[in-house]
C-alpha positions in Angstrom: 15.0 12.6 22.2 12.0 11.2 20.3 9.5 9.2 22.3 9.7 5.4 21.8 6.4 3.6 21.4 5.7 0.2 22.7 2.7 -0.6 20.5 0.9 0.7 17.4 -2.1 1.5 19.6 0.1 3.7 21.8 1.5 5.5 18.7 -2.0 6.2 17.3 -3.2 7.5 20.7 -0.1 9.9 20.8 -0.5 11.0 17.1 -2.2 14.3 16.3 -5.9 13.9 16.8 -6.5 14.9 13.2 -4.6 11.9 11.9 -5.9 9.2 14.3 -8.9 8.0 12.2 -6.7 7.8 9.1 -4.1 5.7 10.9 -6.7 3.4 12.3 -8.2 2.9 8.9 -4.9 2.3 7.1 -4.0 -0.3 9.8 -7.4 -2.0 9.3 -6.8 -2.1 5.5 -3.4 -3.6 6.0 -4.8 -6.3 8.2 -7.7 -7.0 5.8 -5.3 -7.5 2.9 -2.6 -9.2 4.9 -4.2 -11.0 7.9 -1.5 -11.7 10.4 0.9 -8.9 9.3 3.3 -8.4 12.1 3.2 -5.0 13.8 6.6 -3.4 14.6 8.4 -0.1 14.4 10.8 1.2 11.8 12.2 4.7 12.2 9.9 5.0 15.3 6.7 4.8 13.2 4.3 1.8 12.8 5.5 -0.8 10.3 3.8 -3.9 9.2 5.9 -6.9 8.1 4.2 -8.5 5.2 5.9 -11.8 5.9 7.0 -13.4 9.1 10.1 -11.7 10.5 10.2 -9.4 7.5 12.7 -6.5 7.5 12.4 -3.1 6.0 12.2 -4.4 2.5 9.2 -6.5 3.4 7.3 -3.8 5.4 4.8 -1.1 4.8 4.8 1.9 7.2 2.5 4.7 8.2 2.8 7.9 10.2 0.4 10.5 11.5 0.8 14.3 11.2 -1.4 17.3 11.8 -2.1 17.9 8.1 -1.7 14.4 6.6 -1.3 10.7 7.1 1.8 9.3 5.6 1.8 5.9 3.9 5.1 4.3 3.0 4.5 1.2 0.7 8.0 1.2 -0.9 9.4 2.9 -4.1 8.4 -0.1 -6.3 4.8 0.3 -5.3 4.8 4.1 -5.7 6.2 3.7 -9.2 3.6 1.2 -10.1 0.7 3.4 -8.9 2.2 6.8 -10.0 -0.7 7.6 -12.3 -3.4 6.9 -9.6 -1.4 9.0 -7.1 -1.0 12.1 -9.1 -3.4 14.2 -7.0 -1.4 13.5 -3.8 2.0 14.7 -2.6 4.4 11.9 -3.1 8.0 11.0 -2.4 10.1 8.2 -3.8 8.5 5.7 -1.4 5.7 7.6 0.2 2.4 9.3 -0.2 0.7 11.9 1.9 -3.1 11.6 2.3 -4.4 15.0 3.4 -6.5 15.3 6.6 -10.1 16.3 5.8 -10.4 14.3 2.6 -11.5 10.7 2.4 -8.8 8.1 2.2 -8.7 6.3 -1.2 -9.3 3.0 0.5 -9.6 0.9 -2.7 -6.3 2.3 -3.9 -4.6 1.8 -0.6 -5.8 -1.8 -0.6 -4.5 -2.4 -4.1 -1.1 -0.9 -3.1 -0.9 -3.2 -0.1 -1.8 -6.3 -2.2 0.7 -5.3 -4.9 3.5 -4.9 -2.4 2.6 -8.2 -0.7 2.7 -9.9 -4.1 6.2 -8.5 -4.8 7.4 -9.6 -1.4 5.9 -13.1 -1.8 7.4 -13.5 -5.2 10.8 -12.1 -4.1 10.9 -9.7 -7.0 14.0 -7.6 -7.1 13.6 -4.5 -5.1 14.7 -1.1 -6.3 15.9 1.6 -3.9 
């Protein structure tokens, strides 16, 4: 059975050492762009509700692994930034930032802001 975390701090402390700094920085970027984002867990990874009481459709998630930090901003955001994300391994709603390379902080911040704007404007979500 997977471990259940009681806080994002606990998750980061338990994450592979290689990913901890990336997780801390992504969390900081989320809080800089969306002050007051609510920390929660979805699929047992840190999730940040972009609006009060937001569900999965209003969240951004992150996860730490030995070789990368996963960032999950939603498929709509991934599609919008697809050109800027070409050098990274991407899924429909996720991107992997490799350990040992600098995080693209400006890009991550733009992605967070874009997703927040979509949520605030209740733009139709695609799955």
